[in-house]
C-alpha positions as CSV (number, residue, x, y, z in Angstrom):
1,M,77.4,6.7,-41.5
2,A,77.7,5.7,-37.9
3,E,74.2,4.1,-38.0
4,H,75.3,2.2,-41.1
5,A,78.4,0.8,-39.4
6,D,76.3,-0.1,-36.4
7,R,73.9,-2.2,-38.6
8,I,76.8,-4.0,-40.2
9,T,78.6,-4.9,-36.9
10,R,75.4,-5.7,-35.0
11,G,75.4,-9.4,-34.0
12,R,79.1,-9.9,-34.5
13,S,81.4,-11.1,-31.8
14,T,83.0,-8.5,-29.6
15,G,86.5,-9.9,-29.9
16,G,87.3,-7.6,-32.8
17,T,87.9,-10.5,-35.3
18,G,84.9,-9.4,-37.5
19,R,83.4,-13.0,-37.4
20,R,79.7,-13.3,-37.1
21,A,78.4,-15.0,-33.9
22,P,77.1,-18.5,-34.3
23,P,73.4,-18.4,-35.2
24,R,70.9,-19.4,-32.5
25,P,68.9,-22.5,-33.2
26,K,65.3,-21.8,-34.3
27,G,62.2,-23.7,-33.5
28,R,61.5,-26.3,-30.9
29,Q,64.7,-27.9,-29.7
30,V,65.1,-31.6,-28.7
31,E,65.6,-32.0,-25.0
32,P,68.3,-34.7,-24.2
33,A,66.2,-36.0,-21.3
34,A,63.1,-36.3,-23.5
35,L,65.1,-38.1,-26.2
36,E,66.4,-40.6,-23.7
37,E,62.9,-41.3,-22.5
38,V,61.7,-41.8,-26.0
39,R,64.6,-44.1,-26.8
40,A,64.1,-46.2,-23.7
41,L,60.3,-46.5,-24.5
42,L,60.9,-47.6,-28.1
43,G,63.6,-50.1,-27.2
44,A,64.4,-52.2,-30.3
45,A,61.3,-51.2,-32.2
46,P,61.9,-50.1,-35.8
47,R,62.6,-46.4,-36.4
48,S,60.7,-46.2,-39.6
49,R,57.8,-43.9,-40.4
50,D,55.3,-46.7,-40.8
51,F,55.7,-47.4,-37.0
52,L,54.8,-43.8,-36.1
53,L,51.3,-44.7,-34.9
54,D,52.7,-47.6,-32.8
55,H,55.2,-45.2,-31.1
56,L,52.6,-42.6,-30.5
57,H,50.5,-45.2,-28.7
58,R,53.5,-46.1,-26.6
59,L,53.9,-42.5,-25.5
60,Q,50.2,-42.0,-24.8
61,D,49.9,-45.2,-22.8
62,R,53.1,-44.5,-20.8
63,F,52.6,-40.8,-20.0
64,G,48.8,-40.4,-20.4
65,H,49.4,-37.7,-23.1
66,L,51.7,-36.6,-25.9
67,S,53.9,-33.8,-24.8
68,A,55.5,-31.4,-27.2
69,R,58.9,-32.3,-25.8
70,H,58.4,-36.0,-26.5
71,L,57.0,-35.4,-30.0
72,A,60.0,-33.4,-30.9
73,A,62.2,-36.2,-29.6
74,L,60.3,-38.8,-31.5
75,A,60.6,-36.8,-34.7
76,H,64.4,-36.6,-34.1
77,E,64.5,-40.3,-33.5
78,L,62.5,-41.2,-36.6
79,R,64.4,-38.6,-38.7
80,L,61.1,-36.8,-39.6
81,A,60.2,-33.1,-39.5
82,Q,58.4,-32.2,-36.3
83,A,55.5,-31.0,-38.4
84,E,55.1,-34.5,-39.9
85,V,54.8,-36.0,-36.4
86,F,52.6,-33.3,-35.0
87,E,50.1,-33.4,-37.9
88,V,49.6,-37.2,-37.4
89,A,49.4,-37.0,-33.6
90,S,46.9,-34.1,-33.7
91,F,44.5,-35.9,-36.0
92,Y,43.4,-38.8,-33.8
93,A,40.8,-38.6,-31.0
94,H,42.6,-41.0,-28.7
95,F,45.8,-38.9,-28.5
96,D,46.0,-36.0,-26.1
97,L,48.5,-33.4,-27.2
98,V,50.0,-31.1,-24.5
99,M,52.0,-28.1,-25.7
100,E,54.4,-26.1,-23.6
101,G,52.7,-24.4,-20.7
102,E,49.6,-26.5,-21.0
103,A,48.3,-28.8,-18.2
104,P,48.1,-32.5,-19.0
105,P,44.6,-34.1,-19.0
106,P,43.4,-35.9,-15.9
107,P,44.9,-39.4,-15.4
108,L,41.7,-41.2,-16.3
109,T,39.1,-40.7,-19.0
110,V,35.6,-42.0,-19.2
111,R,34.1,-42.0,-22.7
112,I,30.3,-42.2,-23.1
113,C,29.2,-43.4,-26.6
114,D,26.8,-41.0,-28.4
115,G,26.3,-43.2,-31.4
116,I,22.7,-43.4,-32.6
117,S,21.9,-46.7,-30.9
118,C,23.4,-45.5,-27.6
119,E,21.5,-42.2,-27.9
120,L,18.3,-44.1,-28.3
121,A,19.2,-46.1,-25.1
122,G,19.7,-43.1,-23.0
123,A,23.4,-42.2,-23.4
124,G,22.7,-38.5,-22.8
125,T,21.2,-39.2,-19.4
126,L,24.1,-41.6,-18.6
127,A,26.7,-38.9,-19.5
128,E,25.0,-36.4,-17.2
129,A,24.9,-38.8,-14.3
130,V,28.4,-40.0,-14.7
131,G,29.7,-36.4,-15.2
132,A,28.1,-35.3,-11.9
133,A,29.5,-38.2,-9.9
134,V,33.1,-38.8,-11.0
135,P,35.8,-37.9,-8.6
136,S,38.7,-35.5,-9.2
137,G,41.3,-36.7,-11.6
138,V,38.7,-38.1,-14.0
139,R,37.3,-36.5,-17.1
140,V,34.1,-37.5,-19.0
141,L,33.9,-37.2,-22.8
142,R,31.3,-38.0,-25.4
143,A,32.7,-40.4,-28.0
144,P,31.5,-41.8,-31.4
145,C,30.2,-45.3,-31.8
146,M,32.2,-47.9,-29.8
147,G,30.9,-51.0,-31.6
148,A,28.7,-52.2,-28.7
149,C,25.4,-51.1,-30.2
150,D,23.6,-54.3,-29.2
151,R,24.4,-53.6,-25.6
152,A,23.7,-49.9,-25.5
153,P,24.4,-47.6,-23.9
154,A,28.1,-48.2,-23.9
155,A,31.0,-46.5,-22.1
156,A,34.7,-47.0,-21.7
157,V,36.8,-46.4,-18.6
158,G,40.3,-46.0,-19.9
159,H,40.6,-48.9,-22.2
160,R,38.0,-51.0,-20.4
161,S,34.7,-51.3,-22.2
162,I,31.4,-51.4,-20.3
163,A,28.2,-52.3,-22.0
164,P,25.5,-51.9,-21.2
165,A,26.7,-49.2,-18.9
166,T,25.0,-47.6,-15.8
167,P,26.4,-45.0,-13.5
168,D,27.0,-47.6,-10.8
169,M,28.9,-49.8,-13.3
170,V,31.1,-46.9,-14.3
171,A,31.7,-46.0,-10.7
172,A,32.7,-49.6,-9.9
173,A,35.2,-49.6,-12.8
174,L,36.6,-46.3,-11.5
175,S,37.1,-47.9,-8.1
176,G,39.1,-50.8,-9.6
177,A,36.6,-53.6,-9.7
178,P,38.0,-56.5,-11.7
179,E,37.0,-56.8,-15.4
180,D,36.3,-59.8,-17.5
181,A,39.6,-61.2,-18.6
182,V,40.4,-62.6,-22.1
183,P,40.5,-66.4,-21.8
184,P,44.2,-67.3,-21.1
185,S,44.5,-70.3,-23.5
186,S,44.8,-70.1,-27.2
187,L,41.9,-71.1,-29.4
188,L,44.1,-72.6,-32.1
189,A,44.0,-76.2,-31.0
190,A,40.2,-76.3,-30.9
191,Y,40.0,-74.7,-34.3
192,R,42.4,-77.1,-35.9
193,A,40.7,-80.1,-34.3
194,A,37.5,-79.0,-36.1
195,G,39.2,-79.0,-39.5
196,G,40.6,-75.4,-39.3
197,Y,43.7,-74.5,-41.4
198,R,43.3,-77.6,-43.5
199,L,42.4,-75.4,-46.5
200,L,45.5,-73.3,-45.8
201,E,47.7,-76.3,-45.6
202,D,46.3,-77.6,-48.9
203,C,47.1,-74.3,-50.5
204,L,50.6,-74.1,-49.1
205,Q,51.5,-77.7,-50.0
206,G,50.3,-77.3,-53.6
207,R,47.1,-79.4,-53.4
208,R,45.2,-76.3,-54.5
209,T,46.2,-73.6,-56.9
210,A,45.6,-69.9,-56.5
211,E,43.7,-69.8,-59.8
212,D,41.3,-72.5,-58.6
213,V,40.6,-70.8,-55.3
214,I,40.0,-67.5,-57.0
215,A,37.7,-69.1,-59.5
216,I,35.6,-70.7,-56.7
217,L,35.2,-67.3,-55.1
218,E,34.2,-65.8,-58.4
219,D,31.7,-68.6,-59.2
220,G,30.2,-68.4,-55.7
221,A,29.8,-64.6,-56.0
222,L,31.3,-63.8,-52.6
223,R,31.3,-60.0,-52.2
224,G,33.1,-57.6,-50.0
225,M,31.2,-57.2,-46.7
226,G,32.8,-53.9,-45.7
227,G,30.3,-51.8,-47.5
228,A,31.1,-51.5,-51.2
229,G,30.2,-55.2,-52.1
230,F,32.9,-55.5,-54.7
231,P,33.3,-59.2,-55.9
232,T,36.0,-60.8,-53.8
233,G,37.4,-63.2,-56.4
234,R,37.7,-60.4,-59.0
235,K,39.6,-58.2,-56.5
236,W,42.0,-61.1,-55.7
237,H,42.6,-61.6,-59.4
238,F,43.3,-57.9,-60.0
239,V,45.9,-57.8,-57.2
240,R,47.5,-61.1,-58.2
241,S,47.9,-59.7,-61.8
242,G,49.9,-56.8,-60.5
243,P,53.7,-56.7,-60.3
244,A,55.5,-58.1,-57.2
245,P,56.0,-57.4,-54.4
246,R,52.4,-57.3,-53.4
247,M,50.8,-56.4,-50.1
248,M,47.7,-57.1,-48.1
249,A,45.7,-55.1,-45.5
250,V,42.8,-56.3,-43.4
251,N,40.4,-53.5,-42.6
252,A,39.0,-54.1,-39.1
253,D,38.3,-50.4,-38.4
254,E,34.6,-50.7,-38.4
255,G,33.5,-47.3,-37.2
256,E,30.2,-47.0,-39.0
257,P,27.6,-46.3,-36.3
258,G,25.5,-49.4,-35.8
259,T,28.2,-51.8,-36.9
260,F,29.7,-54.4,-34.6
261,K,30.0,-57.6,-36.6
262,D,33.7,-57.6,-36.9
263,R,34.0,-57.5,-33.1
264,H,31.7,-60.5,-32.9
265,F,33.8,-62.6,-35.4
266,L,37.2,-61.6,-33.8
267,L,36.0,-62.6,-30.3
268,T,34.1,-65.7,-31.2
269,D,35.9,-67.3,-34.1
270,P,39.2,-65.4,-34.8
271,H,41.0,-68.2,-36.6
272,R,38.3,-68.5,-39.3
273,V,39.1,-64.8,-40.1
274,L,42.9,-65.4,-39.8
275,E,42.7,-68.5,-42.1
276,G,40.8,-66.5,-44.7
277,M,43.5,-63.8,-44.4
278,L,46.4,-66.2,-44.9
279,V,44.7,-68.0,-47.8
280,A,44.1,-64.5,-49.4
281,A,47.8,-63.6,-48.9
282,W,48.9,-66.8,-50.5
283,A,46.5,-66.5,-53.4
284,V,47.6,-63.0,-54.4
285,G,51.3,-63.6,-53.5
286,A,51.4,-61.0,-50.7
287,G,54.4,-61.5,-48.5
288,Q,53.4,-58.8,-46.0
289,V,50.0,-58.4,-44.3
290,V,48.9,-55.5,-42.1
291,F,45.9,-56.1,-39.8
292,Y,44.4,-52.7,-39.0
293,L,42.2,-52.8,-35.9
294,R,40.2,-50.0,-34.4
295,D,41.4,-48.8,-31.0
296,E,37.9,-49.2,-29.4
297,Y,38.4,-53.0,-29.4
298,P,41.1,-53.7,-26.8
299,D,39.5,-57.1,-26.1
300,C,39.9,-58.0,-29.8
301,R,43.5,-56.8,-29.8
302,A,44.4,-59.0,-26.9
303,V,42.9,-62.0,-28.6
304,L,44.6,-61.2,-31.9
305,E,48.0,-60.7,-30.3
306,R,47.8,-64.1,-28.7
307,E,46.3,-66.0,-31.6
308,L,48.7,-64.5,-34.2
309,A,51.6,-65.5,-32.0
310,A,50.2,-69.0,-31.9
311,V,49.7,-69.1,-35.7
312,E,53.3,-68.0,-36.2
313,A,54.6,-70.6,-33.8
314,A,52.7,-73.3,-35.6
315,G,54.3,-72.3,-38.9
316,L,51.0,-71.4,-40.5
317,S,52.1,-67.9,-41.5
318,R,55.4,-69.0,-43.0
319,H,54.5,-67.5,-46.4
320,A,53.6,-64.0,-45.1
321,S,54.6,-61.8,-42.1
322,V,51.6,-60.4,-40.3
323,R,51.7,-57.1,-38.4
324,L,48.9,-55.9,-36.1
325,V,48.4,-52.1,-36.2
326,R,46.2,-50.3,-33.6
327,G,44.1,-47.4,-34.8
328,A,43.6,-44.3,-32.7
329,G,40.0,-43.2,-33.0
330,A,39.3,-41.9,-36.5
331,Y,36.2,-43.0,-38.5
332,I,37.8,-41.9,-41.7
333,C,40.4,-44.8,-41.4
334,G,37.6,-47.2,-42.4
335,E,38.0,-45.7,-45.9
336,E,40.6,-47.9,-47.5
337,S,43.0,-45.3,-48.8
338,A,42.9,-43.3,-45.5
339,M,43.7,-46.6,-43.7
340,L,46.7,-47.0,-46.0
341,E,47.9,-43.5,-45.2
342,S,47.5,-44.2,-41.5
343,I,49.5,-47.4,-41.7
344,E,52.3,-45.6,-43.6
345,G,52.5,-43.1,-40.7
346,R,50.9,-40.1,-42.5
347,R,47.8,-38.0,-41.7
348,P,45.0,-40.3,-42.8
349,L,43.5,-38.3,-45.6
350,P,41.7,-40.3,-48.4
351,R,43.6,-40.6,-51.6
352,H,42.2,-39.6,-55.0
353,K,41.3,-42.5,-57.2
354,P,42.5,-43.8,-59.6
355,P,44.9,-45.4,-59.0
356,F,43.1,-47.9,-56.8
357,P,44.8,-49.8,-54.0
358,A,44.9,-53.0,-56.2
359,Q,47.1,-51.0,-58.5
360,S,49.0,-48.7,-56.1
361,G,48.2,-49.3,-52.4
362,L,50.4,-49.7,-49.4
363,F,53.9,-48.2,-50.1
364,G,52.9,-47.9,-53.7
365,R,52.5,-51.6,-54.2
366,P,49.5,-53.6,-55.5
367,T,47.5,-54.2,-52.3
368,L,44.6,-56.5,-51.5
369,I,42.3,-55.0,-48.9
370,N,39.6,-57.1,-47.4
371,N,37.1,-56.7,-44.6
372,V,36.9,-59.0,-41.6
373,E,33.6,-60.6,-42.5
374,T,34.7,-61.2,-46.1
375,L,37.7,-63.2,-44.9
376,Y,35.5,-65.0,-42.4
377,W,33.5,-66.6,-45.2
378,V,36.5,-67.6,-47.4
379,R,37.0,-71.0,-45.9
380,D,33.3,-72.0,-46.1
381,V,32.9,-70.9,-49.7
382,V,36.1,-72.7,-50.9
383,E,35.5,-75.9,-48.9
384,R,31.8,-76.2,-49.5
385,G,31.8,-74.9,-53.0
386,P,30.2,-72.0,-55.0
387,S,26.9,-73.8,-55.4
388,W,26.4,-74.2,-51.7
389,W,27.2,-70.5,-51.1
390,A,24.9,-69.3,-53.9
391,A,22.1,-71.4,-52.5
392,Q,22.1,-69.8,-49.1
393,G,20.5,-66.5,-50.0
394,R,16.9,-65.4,-49.9
395,N,14.7,-63.2,-52.2
396,G,17.1,-63.6,-55.1
397,A,20.3,-62.9,-53.1
398,K,23.3,-65.2,-52.7
399,G,25.2,-66.3,-49.6
400,L,25.0,-65.5,-45.9
401,R,25.4,-62.2,-44.2
402,A,26.0,-60.9,-40.7
403,Y,23.6,-58.1,-39.9
404,S,24.4,-55.9,-36.9
405,V,20.9,-55.2,-35.5
406,S,20.3,-52.6,-32.8
407,G,17.7,-50.1,-31.8
408,R,14.1,-50.8,-30.9
409,V,14.1,-54.6,-31.0
410,R,13.7,-57.2,-28.2
411,E,16.9,-59.1,-29.1
412,P,19.6,-57.0,-30.8
413,G,22.9,-58.6,-31.9
414,V,24.8,-60.0,-34.8
415,K,22.3,-62.1,-36.9
416,I,23.9,-64.5,-39.4
417,V,21.1,-65.1,-41.9
418,P,20.5,-65.5,-45.6
419,A,21.5,-62.5,-47.6
420,G,18.5,-60.7,-49.0
421,T,16.5,-61.1,-45.8
422,T,14.0,-58.2,-45.3
423,L,13.8,-56.0,-42.3
424,N,10.4,-57.5,-41.4
425,E,11.9,-61.0,-41.6
426,L,15.0,-60.0,-39.6
427,V,13.0,-58.5,-36.8
428,A,10.3,-61.1,-36.6
429,E,12.4,-64.3,-37.1
430,H,15.7,-63.3,-35.5
431,C,15.2,-60.4,-33.1
432,G,12.1,-61.5,-31.2
433,G,10.0,-58.7,-32.6
434,M,9.9,-55.0,-31.8
435,A,10.7,-53.9,-28.2
436,Q,7.7,-53.7,-25.8
437,G,5.6,-50.7,-26.5
438,H,7.3,-49.7,-29.8
439,R,6.0,-49.8,-33.3
440,L,8.2,-49.8,-36.4
441,K,8.5,-46.3,-37.9
442,A,11.7,-46.4,-39.9
443,Y,15.1,-48.0,-40.1
444,L,18.7,-47.4,-41.2
445,P,19.6,-50.4,-43.5
446,G,23.3,-49.6,-43.7
447,G,24.3,-47.6,-40.6
448,A,24.7,-43.8,-40.5
449,S,25.6,-43.4,-44.2
450,G,23.2,-46.0,-45.6
451,G,20.1,-43.8,-45.7
452,L,16.8,-44.3,-44.0
453,L,13.6,-46.2,-45.1
454,P,10.1,-46.0,-43.7
455,A,8.2,-49.0,-42.2
456,S,6.2,-49.3,-45.5
457,M,9.4,-50.4,-47.2
458,A,10.5,-53.0,-44.7
459,D,9.9,-55.8,-47.1
460,L,12.8,-54.9,-49.4
461,P,15.6,-57.4,-49.4
462,L,18.6,-56.2,-47.6
463,D,21.1,-56.8,-50.3
464,F,23.5,-55.0,-52.7
465,G,21.8,-53.3,-55.6
466,V,18.3,-53.4,-54.1
467,L,18.2,-50.3,-52.0
468,E,20.1,-48.0,-54.2
469,P,17.1,-47.0,-56.4
470,H,15.5,-45.8,-53.1
471,G,18.5,-43.6,-52.1
472,C,19.9,-46.1,-49.7
473,F,22.4,-49.0,-49.5
474,V,23.0,-52.0,-47.2
475,G,26.7,-51.2,-46.8
476,S,28.2,-53.2,-43.9
477,G,24.8,-54.5,-42.8
478,A,24.3,-52.2,-39.8
479,V,20.6,-52.2,-39.2
480,V,19.2,-49.6,-36.7
481,V,15.5,-50.0,-36.0
482,L,13.5,-46.8,-35.1
483,S,10.1,-46.7,-33.7
484,D,7.1,-44.3,-33.4
485,R,8.6,-43.0,-30.2
486,D,11.8,-41.7,-31.9
487,D,12.2,-38.1,-33.1
488,L,13.6,-38.3,-36.7
489,R,14.9,-34.7,-36.5
490,Q,17.0,-35.7,-33.5
491,V,18.1,-38.8,-35.4
492,A,19.2,-36.7,-38.4
493,L,21.1,-34.3,-36.0
494,N,22.9,-37.2,-34.3
495,L,24.1,-38.6,-37.6
496,L,25.1,-35.3,-39.0
497,R,27.0,-34.3,-35.9
498,F,28.9,-37.5,-36.2
499,F,29.9,-36.8,-39.8
500,A,30.8,-33.2,-39.0
501,D,33.1,-34.4,-36.1
502,E,34.7,-37.2,-38.1
503,S,35.3,-35.3,-41.4
504,C,39.0,-35.4,-42.1
505,G,38.8,-31.8,-43.3
506,Q,40.6,-32.4,-46.6
507,C,37.8,-31.2,-48.9
508,T,35.6,-28.2,-48.5
509,P,32.2,-29.8,-49.5
510,C,32.5,-32.3,-46.6
511,R,34.2,-30.2,-44.0
512,V,31.9,-27.2,-44.4
513,G,28.9,-29.0,-45.7
514,T,28.4,-31.3,-42.7
515,E,28.6,-28.3,-40.3
516,K,26.2,-26.3,-42.5
517,A,23.7,-29.1,-42.5
518,V,23.7,-29.3,-38.7
519,T,23.2,-25.5,-38.5
520,L,20.3,-25.6,-41.0
521,I,18.4,-28.3,-39.2
522,E,19.0,-26.7,-35.8
523,K,18.3,-23.1,-36.7
524,A,16.4,-23.0,-40.0
525,P,13.6,-25.5,-40.0
526,G,11.8,-25.9,-43.3
527,E,14.7,-25.0,-45.5
528,H,14.2,-28.2,-47.5
529,A,15.3,-26.8,-50.9
530,L,18.5,-25.5,-49.3
531,L,19.2,-28.9,-47.7
532,E,18.7,-30.7,-51.0
533,D,21.0,-28.3,-52.7
534,L,23.7,-28.8,-50.1
535,A,23.3,-32.5,-50.3
536,R,23.7,-32.4,-54.1
537,V,27.0,-30.4,-53.8
538,M,28.4,-32.7,-51.1
539,T,27.5,-35.8,-53.0
540,D,29.0,-34.6,-56.3
541,A,32.1,-32.8,-55.0
542,S,33.4,-34.7,-51.9
543,I,36.5,-36.8,-52.3
544,C,35.4,-39.9,-50.4
545,G,32.4,-41.7,-49.3
546,L,32.0,-39.8,-46.0
547,G,31.0,-36.6,-47.6
548,Q,29.3,-38.3,-50.5
549,A,27.0,-40.3,-48.2
550,A,26.7,-38.0,-45.2
551,M,23.4,-36.5,-46.4
552,N,21.7,-39.8,-47.3
553,P,19.6,-39.9,-44.0
554,V,18.6,-36.3,-44.4
555,R,17.5,-36.8,-48.0
556,A,15.5,-39.9,-47.0
557,I,13.8,-38.0,-44.2
558,L,12.9,-35.2,-46.6
559,R,11.5,-37.8,-49.0
560,H,9.5,-39.9,-46.5
561,F,9.0,-37.7,-43.4
562,P,9.3,-34.1,-44.5
563,E,7.4,-32.9,-41.5
564,A,10.2,-34.0,-39.3
565,L,12.5,-31.3,-40.7
566,S,9.8,-28.5,-40.9
């Protein structure tokens, strides 16, 4: 009886009133000091969930990491559960989470690219040399493709890109040597003097109709250049037919290893891209545009911030507000629905389709999503006409394409050539031939996920619909050239490790399958049937293109170079 009474009264106040003591707060509490620091850092910025990624960048840039106390304060300020903030912050490679009792990372980070092109150019040796020479307070990490494949090997010291990188150049950057600055003056005046934004003004002032512009794009057969190749005019028509309000998103998160054309366009001719974007927003009736840019491109971000401000000041974006969103190091955000989740402030896991973004995209609204290169060509196609565009191709293809060429060629870079150009034509006519002492053995026609073809198939046109019967696709036009000096087993491992690291983890076939594939090639040579079976499961059962295409290079090597995996 006494024990029963003790259990009843345990935890009550000792004042004899019989009232239960106030419950103690559970979970991580918000520190007033941390909350004040977060509020001061955010200033007048919106406190909505879709600005979560922006706010996380503010914290990472200011403090060098994301502490648990600041994340708890940020969740309180945004009125989100702490789990919702932590699950987003923990997803991205460019955020450093520091929990209670953990030491923060060193003040400065050097990242060495281990993308396939950089690996061919000696990134492993570079990483070892830099790691052995860096001073205290600096950490060295391997990182996925940085979009500087034509200047491999690439590195980044903090947010400063170095390509091609050497140990001495990295050391100079660490010592504070000045970097190349973004040109201080806007490029807007020069672009307008050459006829830029005339098309947009014609659209805004009623001299062109949306129906006419969309029809021109359909007649000219302009296709999406981000990888899928969906007809641009048809996509615009679908979105325009949806209920208002409608949205638009620009996908500039080109993380496919071997791809760097978006960076080229944004640095050399950004207003041609921006005009295409603003014409697209007008044509589909989108009042809000989000420009999603990968974090590995700080130089592009500086240019865009300046040029978008100039465009707004000139009244050219009066029909649509434009917001620049900075990614945080996640390849999966190149998948359109994962990008939308990222913009909305959620963990960027690909959505199940249907519905497609044109039906239910950003914030559940009909959303037009276009790639940078697609928008780059809009002005030329509309102003010069569909017949001009259709006549530009080669070998039965239509239009022009920007191929990102890297690997064993004399002159890598972005090559703007007729669509349908073959690998042999591309190398001989635009890349100065193979690099000295190298003979063509194979090539990736569409980056890491586009498969692999042998030298005997280098006369196939690099265009949509041509390579698919051979288990490959041209995708975003990332062409990586391999030679007789390259080990295809190591190429396969490099690509598979990339996919294993970048898998979002949502679906088991991709999350487990990519790791299993790496293990099989490393430790069980000759298990060709098992690799084929694994590839079939991943292709059939993965939610998005990452898992569905991850085994394409392996399947191609098994088909054309089986001895490499024996």
